C-alpha positions in Angstrom: 17.5 28.9 -12.4 14.0 29.7 -13.1 13.1 31.1 -9.8 12.6 30.1 -6.3 9.4 28.0 -5.2 8.1 28.1 -1.6 6.1 24.9 -1.4 3.7 24.8 1.7 3.1 21.1 1.8 3.5 17.8 3.7 7.4 16.8 2.9 6.4 13.3 4.1 3.9 12.7 1.1 5.4 10.8 -1.8 3.2 13.3 -4.1 4.9 16.2 -2.5 8.4 14.6 -2.8 7.9 13.7 -6.5 6.2 17.3 -7.5 9.1 19.2 -5.8 12.0 16.7 -7.2 10.2 17.3 -10.9 10.8 21.1 -10.3 14.4 20.9 -9.0 15.2 18.8 -12.2 13.5 21.5 -14.3 15.8 24.2 -12.7 13.8 25.6 -9.8 15.2 26.4 -6.4 12.7 24.6 -4.0 12.1 25.3 -0.7 9.3 23.0 1.3 7.5 24.3 4.7 6.1 21.4 6.2 4.7 20.3 9.6 7.1 17.4 9.8 10.6 17.0 8.3 11.4 14.7 5.4 14.5 15.1 3.5 13.7 15.8 -0.4 16.8 15.7 -2.7 17.8 19.1 -4.1 15.4 21.1 -1.9 15.4 23.2 1.4 12.9 21.7 3.8 11.8 23.5 6.9 9.7 21.9 9.7 7.7 23.6 12.1 7.0 20.3 14.2 3.4 21.8 15.1 1.4 19.1 17.2 -1.7 17.4 15.6 -5.1 18.9 15.4 -6.9 21.8 13.5 -5.7 24.9 15.6 -2.0 24.4 15.1 -2.4 25.5 11.5 -3.6 28.9 12.6 -1.3 29.2 15.5 1.8 28.7 13.1 0.8 31.5 10.8 2.9 34.1 12.4 6.1 31.8 12.2 4.9 31.0 8.4 4.8 34.8 7.8 8.2 35.4 9.0 9.9 32.5 7.3 8.3 33.5 4.2 9.3 37.1 4.4 13.0 35.8 5.2 13.2 33.5 2.3 11.4 35.9 -0.3 10.4 33.4 -2.8 9.4 34.4 -6.4 6.1 32.3 -5.9 4.3 30.3 -3.4 2.4 26.9 -4.0 0.0 25.3 -1.4 -0.8 21.9 -1.7 -3.8 20.8 0.1 -6.4 23.6 0.3 -7.5 23.7 3.9 -4.2 23.1 5.6 -1.1 23.9 3.8 -3.3 26.1 1.5 -4.2 28.2 4.4 -0.3 28.8 5.2 0.4 29.5 1.7 -2.6 32.2 1.4 -1.7 33.9 4.5 1.8 34.0 4.3 1.8 37.4 2.5 3.7 36.5 -0.7 2.4 36.6 -4.4 1.8 35.2 -6.7 0.1 32.3 -5.3 -0.6 28.8 -6.7 -3.0 26.2 -4.9 -3.4 22.8 -5.9 -6.4 20.7 -4.4 -6.0 17.0 -3.5 -9.2 15.6 -3.0 -11.0 15.5 0.4 -9.7 19.0 1.1 -12.4 20.2 -1.7 -14.8 17.1 -2.0 -15.3 16.3 1.5 -14.0 18.7 4.4 -15.8 21.7 3.4 -19.4 20.0 3.5 -18.7 19.2 7.1 -19.4 22.7 8.2 -20.1 26.3 7.3 -16.7 27.3 8.9 -14.6 25.0 6.6 -16.5 26.1 3.6 -16.0 30.0 4.5 -12.5 29.3 4.9 -12.0 27.2 1.8 -13.6 30.1 -0.2 -11.3 32.7 1.4 -8.3 30.7 0.7 -9.2 29.9 -3.0 -9.9 33.5 -3.8 -6.7 34.6 -3.1 -5.0 32.3 -5.4 -3.5 33.6 -8.8 -3.4 30.0 -10.3 -5.2 26.9 -9.1 -4.9 23.3 -10.1 -6.8 20.1 -9.6 -6.4 16.4 -11.0 -10.1 15.8 -11.8 -12.9 17.8 -13.4 -15.5 17.2 -10.5 -12.8 18.9 -8.2 -12.4 21.7 -10.5 -16.1 22.0 -10.8 -16.6 21.9 -7.1 -13.7 24.7 -6.9 -15.6 26.8 -9.5 -18.3 27.2 -7.2 -16.5 29.4 -4.9 -15.9 32.0 -7.6 -12.1 32.4 -7.3 -10.6 35.0 -9.6 -7.6 32.6 -10.5 -7.8 30.5 -13.8 -8.4 26.8 -13.3 -6.1 24.2 -14.6 -6.5 20.4 -14.7 -2.7 18.9 -13.8 -2.6 15.2 -12.9 0.1 13.9 -10.6 1.1 11.6 -13.3 2.7 8.2 -13.7 6.2 7.4 -14.3 5.4 5.5 -17.6 9.3 4.4 -18.0 8.9 2.5 -14.5 5.3 1.4 -14.8 4.9 -0.6 -18.2 3.5 -3.9 -19.5 5.3 -6.9 -18.3 4.8 -10.1 -20.5 4.1 -13.2 -18.4 3.0 -16.7 -18.6 3.0 -17.0 -14.8 -0.2 -19.2 -13.9 -0.8 -17.0 -10.7 -3.6 -14.6 -10.9 -2.2 -11.7 -9.2 -4.6 -8.9 -7.8 -2.9 -5.7 -6.7 -4.3 -2.8 -4.4 -2.1 0.3 -4.2 -4.4 2.4 -1.8 -4.1 3.2 2.1 -5.3 1.0 4.5 -7.7 3.6 5.7 -11.5 3.5 6.0 -12.0 5.6 2.8 -10.3 3.0 0.8 -12.4 -0.1 1.6 -9.7 -2.8 1.7 -11.9 -5.0 3.5 -14.1 -5.3 0.6 -11.1 -6.4 -1.6 -10.4 -9.0 1.0 -14.4 -10.1 1.0 -14.3 -10.1 -2.7 -11.2 -12.2 -2.8 -12.5 -14.7 -0.5 -15.4 -15.1 -2.8 -13.2 -15.5 -5.7 -11.1 -18.2 -4.0 -14.4 -20.3 -3.1 -15.7 -20.0 -6.5 -12.6 -21.0 -8.0 -11.0 -23.4 -5.5 -8.4 -24.7 -8.4 -7.1 -21.4 -9.4 -3.6 -20.0 -8.0 -4.6 -16.5 -6.6 -2.6 -13.8 -4.5 -3.6 -10.5 -3.4 -0.9 -8.1 -3.1 -1.8 -4.8 -0.4 0.4 -1.9 -0.8 0.3 1.5 1.1 0.1 1.0 4.7 -2.2 2.5 7.0 -3.9 2.5 10.5 -6.3 -0.3 9.7 -3.3 -2.9 9.3 -4.2 -4.8 12.5 -7.8 -5.1 11.6 -7.2 -6.2 8.1 -4.5 -8.8 8.9 -7.2 -10.3 11.4 -10.0 -10.3 8.7 -7.9 -12.1 6.3 -7.0 -14.7 8.8 -10.8 -15.2 9.4 -11.7 -15.4 5.9 -8.9 -18.1 5.1 -6.5 -15.8 3.1 -3.5 -16.0 5.2 -1.7 -18.0 2.2 -3.1 -15.8 -0.5 -2.6 -12.1 0.8 0.7 -10.4 0.8 0.8 -7.3 3.1 3.5 -5.1 1.6 2.7 -1.8 3.1 4.7 1.3 2.1 7.5 0.5 -0.4 9.6 2.6 -2.8 8.5 3.4 -6.3 11.0 1.1 -7.9 9.6 -1.9 -5.8 5.9 -0.7 -6.4 6.6 -0.9 -9.9 7.8 -4.6 -9.8 4.8 -5.6 -8.0 2.4 -3.8 -10.4 4.0 -4.7 -13.5 3.7 -8.3 -12.7 0.1 -8.2 -11.7 -3.0 -9.3 -13.9 -5.6 -6.6 -12.3 -5.6 -3.7 -10.3 -8.4 -2.8 -7.6 -9.2 0.8 -6.3 -12.5 1.2 -4.8 -12.4 4.1 -2.4 -15.6 5.8 -1.2 -14.4 9.4 -2.5 -11.5 10.0 -4.7 -10.1 12.3 -7.2 -7.8 11.0 -10.1 -5.5 8.7 -8.1 -1.8 8.2 -9.0 -2.6 4.4 -8.2 -5.1 4.4 -11.1 -2.8 5.8 -13.6 0.0 3.8 -12.7 -1.9 0.7 -13.0 -3.1 1.8 -16.3 0.5 2.8 -17.3 1.6 -0.9 -16.3 -1.2 -2.2 -19.0 -3.5 -3.5 -16.4 -7.3 -3.9 -16.5 -8.8 -1.9 -13.5 -11.9 -2.1 -11.2 -12.5 1.0 -9.8 -15.1 3.2 -8.0 -17.7 4.5 -9.8 -16.9 8.2 -9.2 -16.7 11.0 -11.7 -13.1 11.3 -11.5 -12.5 7.7 -12.7 -15.1 8.0 -15.2 -12.8 10.4 -17.1 -10.4 7.4 -17.5 -12.3 4.1 -17.2 -14.9 2.7 -19.6 -16.0 -0.9 -20.3 -13.0 -1.4 -22.7 -10.7 -0.9 -19.9 -12.3 -2.3 -16.8 -15.1 -1.9 -14.4 -17.2 1.0 -12.6 -18.5 -0.4 -9.4 -20.3 0.9 -6.3 -17.3 1.0 -3.6 -18.8 -1.5 -1.1 -20.1 -4.3 -3.2 -18.0 -7.5 -2.9 -20.4 -9.6 -4.9 -19.8 -7.3 -7.8 -16.1 -7.1 -7.3 -15.6 -10.9 -7.1 -17.7 -11.3 -10.5 -15.3 -8.8 -12.1 -12.3 -10.6 -11.0 -13.5 -13.9 -12.0 -14.5 -12.4 -15.4 -10.6 -11.5 -15.9 -9.4 -14.8 -14.6 -11.3 -16.6 -17.3 -10.5 -14.5 -19.9 -6.8 -13.5 -20.0 -7.1 -12.3 -23.7 -9.8 -9.9 -22.7 -7.7 -8.7 -19.8 -4.6 -8.4 -21.9 -6.7 -5.9 -24.6 -8.2 -3.8 -21.6 -4.4 -3.2 -20.5 -3.1 -2.3 -23.9 -6.1 0.2 -24.1 -5.2 1.6 -20.7 -1.6 2.0 -21.3 -2.4 3.8 -24.6 -4.9 5.9 -22.7 -2.3 7.0 -20.1 1.0 7.5 -22.2 1.5 10.2 -22.8 -1.3 12.2 -21.6 -0.9 11.5 -18.0 2.6 10.6 -17.9 4.4 12.3 -15.1 6.9 14.1 -17.3 4.2 15.5 -19.6 2.2 17.0 -16.7 5.3 18.3 -14.7 6.4 20.1 -18.1 3.1 21.5 -18.3 3.2 22.7 -14.6 6.7 24.2 -15.2 5.4 26.1 -18.0 2.5 27.4 -15.8 4.8 28.6 -13.3 7.0 30.5 -16.0 3.8 32.0 -17.5 2.8 33.1 -14.1 6.3 34.8 -13.3 6.3 36.4 -16.5 2.9 37.9 -16.1 4.0 39.3 -12.8 7.1 40.7 -14.2 5.7 42.3 -17.2 
């Protein structure tokens, strides 16, 4: 047993579940402190069942401190700086690891001076900080934390997500992003309708995964655009089903307004797909003209043109996919990244015990 990690994190997030499971597999005792309960194999999960809103993050702090004192972990890891990161930083245990997720660093602190101050207070208490994109690390550095910064990706399971040779004539477009405003799923629907109008003889399918609050509106939009027989609303599915759908696709689209290095992008690249993504700093680390397109997030005309180019040139699409697969594996394979995180944990504890 390597030691005991207390994760302050959303137990209902698949990203938390995968990270914690990876550490359980590597011999760590793992406890998760979360607002809501979700079973995670091999880990102990404590749910505080706090109400929604910002104030409960603060009102729960006495309970968080008592629980952390009773559990006496060897280290604490807070995921998402401005919420669970607060719990981790205020629980009174060291060493402290923090991981930025995206909006907690790139969006929320810009909303008010109070959030910026809180973000800095949390970050300056860390002994180690990770994030999955360079632009996020650069933003974190502006708060001048004393902790070292490391780029650690969530990673893709490159055994499950892999190229799937197919002669199927159906042109399958896949989107793995949540059905929330930031992800611009309505633009993907618009572009698909434009593609279908330009290519009336082509067999086209759009597979939407992720689920979210905009589902009724998106279904209505698809109906209004005449895409009822084209769009498949899968919602949230398990990783095995997700891999099946992605592996059989021809192109992956991810056009959020704001983003860090997304697991959706890495999984799509691991599956050997060309990718069409938002022109954002995190995506520029991974995507160039040899692997896909970088587009403005709300430009359905440009998106339709990129999709049409791939529809007409399957050889080019195949070569793009090969390059993307080679780019991701092994660098962004989940096993590689979690091995790296495991080493960072052990190094941190070795330093504390020296």
